[in-house]
N, C-alpha and C positions, 0 to 999 in steps of 0.2 A: 685213389680214395676220395680225394678232394673233388675231383671232377664229378664222382658218383654222387656226392653230397650236394654239389651245386645243381646238378640235374634233377635230383630229388626235390630240393627247394623250388626249382623252377616249375616243376610239375605240381607241387602243392599251391604255388602261387597262381598257376593257370587255372587250377580247379576253383580256387577262390574267386577269380574273376567270373567264371562261368556260373557259380552258385550265386553270387552277388547280382549278376545280370539277371538271372531267373527270378530270384526273390523280389528285385527291385520292379520287374515287370508286373508283379502280382501285388506290389505295394506293401510288402513286408519289411519295412525299413528297420524296425527294431531288431530282427533276426540278422539283417545285413550289418547292422552296427556291432552286434555281438560277435559275428564272425570276423568282422574287420579288425575290431579291437584285439581278438586272440591273435590274429595274424601280426598285428603292430608289435605285440609283446614277444612273438617267436621270431619275427624277422624285423628287427628295429631299423635295419639299414635298407630295406627293400622300398621301392617307390610304389609298388602295386597297391599296398594297403592304403597309403595316404591318397593315392589318385581315386581309389574307390570310395573312400570316405568322404572326399570331395563331391563325388557324383551323388552320393545319398544326401549329404547336407544341401546340395543345390536342389535336389528334388524336394527336399523338405522346407526350402524356401529360406535358408541361412547362406546367402549368397557370400558374405564377408568370410565366414569360416571355411566355406567350401573353396574360396580362392586361396586361402592360407594353406589348405591341404594340398591343392594342385601345385602351389609353389614349393611346398616341402617335398612332394614327389619329384619335381623337377630338379630341385637342389640335391637331392639323393642321387639322382640318375639323370644327368642332363640330356642323355640320348634316349630316353623313354618317351617315345612319340605320343602315347595317350595323355600324358600329363600336359605336354606342350599344346596339343589339340585342344584340350579343355580349357587351358588358359587363353588361348586364342579365342576359342568359342563363347566362353562365358565372361571374358574380360572386357566386353563391350556393353554399351547401353543396351543394345538390342541384341540378344543372344542369337547367334546363327550357327548353322551347322549342327552336327550330331554329336551325342555324348559318346565319349570313348572309354569304354570299361577296359579294353585291352587292345592289343596291336591290330587285331582283326578289324577293328573299327576305325582305323586310321588309313586314308588314302595314300596309295604309293606317291612319293615325291618324285617329279619328274626333273631330272637334271637337264639344265639349259646349257648349252655351250656358248661361251662368250669368247670374243678375240678382242684384245686390246691394241690400239694403234694411235697413231697421231697424224695430224694434218699437215699441210705444208707450213702453217705457223707454229708448229710443234705444240698444238693443243691436244692434249690426250682425249681419247674417247674409248668407249666400251661398246661393241656392236654383238648383237645376237646372231650366231650362225644359224643358217637355215638348213 
């Protein structure tokens, strides 16, 4: 029963991300804010509404408030990649990268294998495997 509830919640949050993306592309920020505010009330511990609110605030030019919502999303779910990507993208003087509305906007992370070792003088090093 609990798994079904979690699945339904995830579907609703994914639908929210899709709706907000569509509305934001047409400049309907007030409608986005209404949808996101409703979702924040319904899902107070979900990262998605905070991340989306940060995106809308950034598009409206309220950078400081946007960063607060990206940090809130990241604090609620540290493994939520869109919040981390938006923090990285907008947390610089010159914004780089794309806006992440949901996980589909995040590039896959490539894991790099490393080896640890030490030389003849017992000085440690890390080497990237090829």
